TIBA-740716 format. One line per 2 residues: number of its first residue (from 1); their letters; for each residue x, y, z of C-alpha. Coordinates in nm, 3 decimals, always signed. Example, Ala and Ser with C-alpha at 12.3 -4.5 7.8 and 13.67 -1.06 7.14 Angstrom:
<nodes>
1 = AS = +1.230/-0.450/+0.780; +1.367/-0.106/+0.714
</nodes>
This chain:
<nodes>
1 = MR = -5.678/+1.788/-4.404; -5.684/+1.615/-4.737
3 = RS = -5.599/+1.931/-4.932; -5.512/+2.181/-4.661
5 = IP = -5.147/+2.085/-4.600; -4.874/+1.973/-4.840
7 = LA = -4.785/+1.673/-4.626; -5.124/+1.512/-4.653
9 = AF = -5.105/+1.545/-5.029; -4.843/+1.274/-5.049
11 = VA = -4.802/+0.900/-5.056; -4.979/+0.647/-4.840
13 = AM = -4.732/+0.368/-4.805; -4.416/+0.206/-4.925
15 = SV = -4.139/+0.027/-4.750; -4.248/-0.037/-4.400
17 = SS = -3.992/-0.025/-4.134; -3.690/-0.096/-4.173
19 = TS = -3.641/+0.105/-4.419; -3.303/-0.011/-4.539
21 = IA = -3.175/-0.085/-4.190; -3.118/-0.453/-4.118
23 = CS = -3.383/-0.605/-3.891; -3.149/-0.675/-3.600
25 = IC = -3.123/-0.296/-3.559; -3.425/-0.189/-3.761
27 = RC = -3.672/+0.088/-3.711; -4.039/+0.002/-3.705
29 = GD = -4.294/+0.219/-3.877; -4.354/+0.321/-4.236
31 = PT = -4.073/+0.554/-4.353; -4.263/+0.676/-4.658
33 = FN = -4.574/+0.764/-4.458; -4.339/+0.939/-4.215
35 = AL = -4.182/+1.137/-4.499; -4.475/+1.202/-4.730
37 = GS = -4.806/+1.162/-4.553; -5.120/+0.966/-4.619
39 = DG = -5.246/+1.032/-4.972; -4.964/+1.083/-5.222
41 = VA = -5.055/+0.821/-5.477; -5.316/+1.064/-5.607
43 = QT = -5.048/+1.327/-5.670; -4.857/+1.321/-5.997
45 = GL = -4.510/+1.463/-6.042; -4.191/+1.460/-5.837
47 = RL = -4.165/+1.481/-5.458; -3.852/+1.483/-5.243
49 = AL = -3.783/+1.411/-4.878; -3.465/+1.410/-4.672
51 = DW = -3.451/+1.231/-4.335; -3.200/+1.197/-4.054
53 = DE = -3.240/+0.910/-3.805; -3.059/+0.804/-3.489
55 = VK = -3.088/+0.437/-3.390; -2.930/+0.284/-3.078
57 = KT = -2.928/-0.081/-2.974; -2.736/-0.317/-2.745
59 = QG = -2.732/-0.694/-2.794; -2.551/-0.978/-2.621
61 = DP = -2.494/-1.066/-2.256; -2.286/-0.785/-2.095
63 = AV = -2.130/-1.041/-1.860; -1.994/-1.241/-2.155
65 = ES = -1.994/-1.058/-2.487; -2.204/-0.767/-2.608
67 = ES = -2.229/-0.500/-2.877; -2.355/-0.146/-2.834
69 = LT = -2.434/+0.013/-3.170; -2.535/+0.366/-3.271
71 = EH = -2.632/+0.449/-3.628; -2.691/+0.791/-3.781
73 = RT = -2.856/+0.755/-4.119; -2.938/+1.018/-4.380
75 = TL = -3.186/+0.910/-4.648; -3.300/+1.082/-4.967
77 = LL = -3.643/+0.973/-5.090; -3.745/+1.036/-5.451
79 = AY = -4.114/+0.984/-5.521; -4.271/+1.015/-5.863
81 = GV = -4.642/+0.990/-5.928; -4.677/+0.851/-6.280
83 = TE = -5.056/+0.871/-6.266; -5.313/+0.929/-5.993
85 = RF = -5.314/+0.554/-5.928; -4.950/+0.452/-5.972
87 = GL = -4.628/+0.577/-5.810; -4.256/+0.490/-5.808
89 = FA = -4.014/+0.542/-5.518; -3.641/+0.526/-5.456
91 = RI = -3.461/+0.557/-5.123; -3.087/+0.635/-5.115
93 = PY = -2.936/+0.605/-4.763; -2.597/+0.700/-4.620
95 = SQ = -2.496/+0.539/-4.289; -2.257/+0.631/-4.009
97 = RS = -2.214/+0.363/-3.743; -2.030/+0.345/-3.412
99 = MN = -1.997/+0.022/-3.213; -1.847/-0.069/-2.877
101 = AS = -1.785/-0.444/-2.851; -1.712/-0.589/-2.505
103 = SE = -1.575/-0.936/-2.432; -1.336/-1.117/-2.199
105 = DG = -1.052/-0.973/-2.407; -1.157/-0.613/-2.341
107 = TE = -1.348/-0.342/-2.527; -1.313/-0.252/-2.892
109 = HV = -1.447/+0.064/-3.056; -1.520/+0.073/-3.431
111 = ET = -1.657/+0.354/-3.647; -1.762/+0.321/-4.011
113 = SG = -1.946/+0.522/-4.274; -2.059/+0.465/-4.631
115 = WA = -2.351/+0.418/-4.863; -2.618/+0.178/-4.744
117 = DP = -2.846/-0.024/-4.973; -3.076/+0.171/-5.208
119 = EI = -3.437/+0.060/-5.214; -3.675/+0.073/-5.512
121 = SA = -4.050/+0.021/-5.488; -4.384/+0.088/-5.649
123 = QV = -4.741/+0.116/-5.532; -5.076/+0.106/-5.703
125 = RL = -5.414/+0.212/-5.570; -5.639/-0.093/-5.582
127 = WS = -5.961/+0.077/-5.475; -6.102/+0.401/-5.338
129 = SP = -6.450/+0.497/-5.226; -6.653/+0.760/-5.412
131 = FE = -6.589/+1.126/-5.326; -6.794/+1.264/-5.037
133 = GD = -6.819/+1.642/-5.034; -6.523/+1.821/-4.876
135 = VG = -6.382/+1.492/-4.742; -6.293/+1.353/-5.084
137 = AR = -6.228/+0.980/-5.127; -6.294/+0.862/-4.774
139 = TS = -6.121/+0.522/-4.807; -5.827/+0.408/-5.023
141 = IF = -5.639/+0.077/-5.044; -5.290/+0.035/-5.194
143 = LV = -5.071/-0.256/-5.302; -4.700/-0.205/-5.229
145 = GG = -4.396/-0.399/-5.347; -4.027/-0.353/-5.404
147 = VK = -3.669/-0.463/-5.361; -3.381/-0.357/-5.140
149 = TP = -3.069/-0.382/-5.352; -2.727/-0.515/-5.238
151 = WG = -2.548/-0.207/-5.375; -2.439/-0.060/-5.042
153 = EN = -2.098/-0.114/-4.884; -2.077/-0.452/-4.707
155 = DL = -1.709/-0.545/-4.715; -1.538/-0.278/-4.505
157 = QE = -1.214/-0.409/-4.356; -0.958/-0.314/-4.096
159 = NG = -0.604/-0.456/-4.096; -0.708/-0.695/-4.372
161 = ER = -1.004/-0.842/-4.180; -1.371/-0.789/-4.257
163 = LD = -1.543/-0.582/-3.990; -1.841/-0.707/-3.789
165 = EH = -2.164/-0.741/-3.986; -2.344/-0.481/-3.774
167 = VQ = -2.102/-0.199/-3.859; -2.124/-0.259/-4.234
169 = PG = -2.325/+0.031/-4.390; -2.516/-0.207/-4.620
171 = TG = -2.645/-0.559/-4.568; -2.502/-0.693/-4.895
173 = ST = -2.821/-0.888/-4.964; -3.113/-0.858/-5.203
175 = DV = -3.439/-0.838/-5.007; -3.792/-0.830/-5.147
177 = FA = -4.101/-0.694/-4.976; -4.473/-0.666/-5.038
179 = GL = -4.778/-0.552/-4.849; -5.100/-0.354/-4.830
181 = AG = -5.174/-0.008/-4.699; -5.493/+0.185/-4.647
183 = SY = -5.614/+0.529/-4.544; -5.947/+0.650/-4.409
185 = QI = -6.044/+1.017/-4.405; -6.245/+1.070/-4.086
187 = NP = -6.320/+1.435/-4.166; -6.137/+1.723/-4.340
189 = RS = -5.902/+1.756/-4.039; -5.836/+1.396/-3.935
191 = AL = -5.736/+1.069/-4.101; -5.631/+0.714/-4.019
193 = FS = -5.352/+0.523/-4.194; -5.253/+0.157/-4.162
195 = SV = -5.011/-0.077/-4.336; -4.882/-0.431/-4.315
197 = QY = -4.581/-0.571/-4.496; -4.362/-0.880/-4.513
199 = RD = -3.990/-0.856/-4.592; -3.804/-1.164/-4.723
201 = MG = -3.432/-1.121/-4.656; -3.155/-1.255/-4.876
203 = RN = -2.809/-1.381/-4.781; -2.495/-1.174/-4.844
205 = DA = -2.159/-1.291/-4.979; -2.027/-1.341/-4.625
207 = GY = -2.308/-1.589/-4.555; -2.504/-1.364/-4.316
209 = RY = -2.883/-1.348/-4.346; -3.095/-1.107/-4.146
211 = GD = -3.424/-1.249/-4.022; -3.742/-1.214/-4.226
213 = AL = -3.977/-0.954/-4.079; -4.348/-0.882/-4.053
215 = LA = -4.431/-0.517/-3.987; -4.759/-0.341/-3.915
217 = NV = -4.852/+0.020/-3.840; -5.158/+0.222/-3.742
219 = AY = -5.146/+0.603/-3.740; -5.386/+0.885/-3.655
221 = EH = -5.316/+1.222/-3.820; -5.486/+1.546/-3.711
223 = KL = -5.453/+1.903/-3.832; -5.391/+2.132/-3.533
225 = GK = -5.407/+2.463/-3.719; -5.320/+2.633/-4.044
227 = RW = -4.955/+2.520/-4.034; -4.926/+2.251/-3.764
229 = DA = -5.014/+1.882/-3.780; -4.974/+1.600/-3.529
231 = VL = -4.951/+1.223/-3.583; -4.963/+0.941/-3.331
233 = EV = -4.857/+0.592/-3.445; -4.844/+0.241/-3.302
235 = NY = -4.574/+0.030/-3.471; -4.527/-0.349/-3.459
237 = RN = -4.236/-0.565/-3.572; -4.185/-0.942/-3.558
239 = AA = -3.852/-1.063/-3.695; -3.689/-1.404/-3.714
241 = RD = -3.340/-1.462/-3.572; -3.045/-1.379/-3.796
243 = EV = -2.852/-1.662/-3.960; -2.478/-1.598/-3.914
245 = DR = -2.353/-1.839/-4.182; -2.459/-2.054/-4.476
247 = NG = -2.520/-2.349/-4.245; -2.813/-2.163/-4.089
249 = NL = -2.660/-2.117/-3.743; -2.862/-1.858/-3.553
251 = DS = -2.767/-1.552/-3.351; -2.969/-1.600/-3.032
253 = DT = -2.962/-1.227/-2.953; -3.153/-1.116/-3.262
255 = GG = -3.517/-1.115/-3.371; -3.836/-1.119/-3.169
257 = TM = -4.133/-0.889/-3.126; -4.138/-0.515/-3.055
259 = YF = -4.405/-0.249/-3.011; -4.343/+0.125/-3.038
261 = VT = -4.549/+0.442/-2.996; -4.441/+0.726/-3.224
263 = PR = -4.558/+1.088/-3.177; -4.475/+1.323/-3.467
265 = VL = -4.521/+1.694/-3.531; -4.518/+1.867/-3.870
267 = FD = -4.487/+2.234/-3.965; -4.593/+2.371/-4.303
269 = VG = -4.327/+2.630/-4.393; -4.504/+2.720/-4.717
271 = HG = -4.420/+2.693/-5.088; -4.440/+2.311/-5.067
273 = WV = -4.196/+2.270/-4.773; -4.284/+2.071/-4.460
275 = LR = -4.058/+2.018/-4.156; -4.098/+1.703/-3.943
277 = AS = -3.978/+1.564/-3.609; -4.063/+1.240/-3.430
279 = AQ = -3.949/+1.001/-3.158; -4.021/+0.629/-3.179
281 = LP = -4.058/+0.510/-2.820; -4.032/+0.141/-2.719
283 = VT = -4.343/+0.021/-2.535; -4.220/-0.325/-2.439
285 = QS = -3.911/-0.532/-2.518; -4.016/-0.852/-2.343
287 = GL = -4.075/-1.021/-2.679; -3.717/-0.982/-2.801
289 = NG = -3.497/-1.292/-2.820; -3.195/-1.330/-2.593
291 = HQ = -3.023/-1.016/-2.465; -3.135/-0.706/-2.655
293 = DE = -3.209/-0.348/-2.561; -3.351/-0.098/-2.812
295 = QA = -3.370/+0.273/-2.736; -3.588/+0.550/-2.878
297 = VL = -3.538/+0.627/-3.247; -3.513/+0.997/-3.328
299 = NL = -3.610/+1.137/-3.668; -3.582/+1.481/-3.827
301 = GV = -3.692/+1.546/-4.184; -3.795/+1.790/-4.454
303 = TH = -4.034/+1.726/-4.742; -4.080/+1.922/-5.064
305 = LT = -4.331/+1.896/-5.345; -4.141/+2.010/-5.655
307 = SH = -4.409/+1.977/-5.919; -4.768/+1.872/-5.986
</nodes>
């Protein structure tokens, strides 16, 4: 598996979860592992991935006031292996959001689109075990760190008024994140991957601050044949409540704990191209704060190794 498919020749970890999506509507999991596989830090040169995600969530008490949000996000990932130990990554997302807001005054529908916040990160391999025959380096450990910039659109307005925070394509805040990731090659056809990361959220110009988040992931990857691979993940997220203003007032319908199970299939088209599809399925939502309902997250993607 280590050298038999292009996907498994890519990066082990980067920005867990959330990718660039704010934590009140964020996706669990490791988006770079999803896009590039479990061993890319050992690959020099440029790699590209393009992903499309659908995220749906409802928050608030339907009897009083609630929001139902759907986001379609397209993200370009640029990965460059400077050496076999050190890699750089950039994620450039574009967001399309649709929200139905219900209250005593009726229902309002809002649609927005625009560039979300780019994310820049780096990873370094701290340690790897000696090579073992056709398995290669059986165990590797990586240090990951980066920043989500505030460069996305976060001040969209309608009739002179700023739109709701959750329909803004970007968060407008500078967030930093750091963590560890590791991979273990069970045999030439199977591998384990795990990562843990903490994201410290900043406050935007409107005073809103998404809750800090701790994210963890465990994945099992297995080669089914010459061209097909399968991955099964367990994803965990624990996020603090959002602060809605500079005084630290909290949104009671944000934050909490979620678990997901994510099956994924991959098809090696050849010539460095890999197609991917996955569904991130909620296991339990009992740990979420207030009134929240998160649905399955759908993902389609394509990965290409452009050079060595």
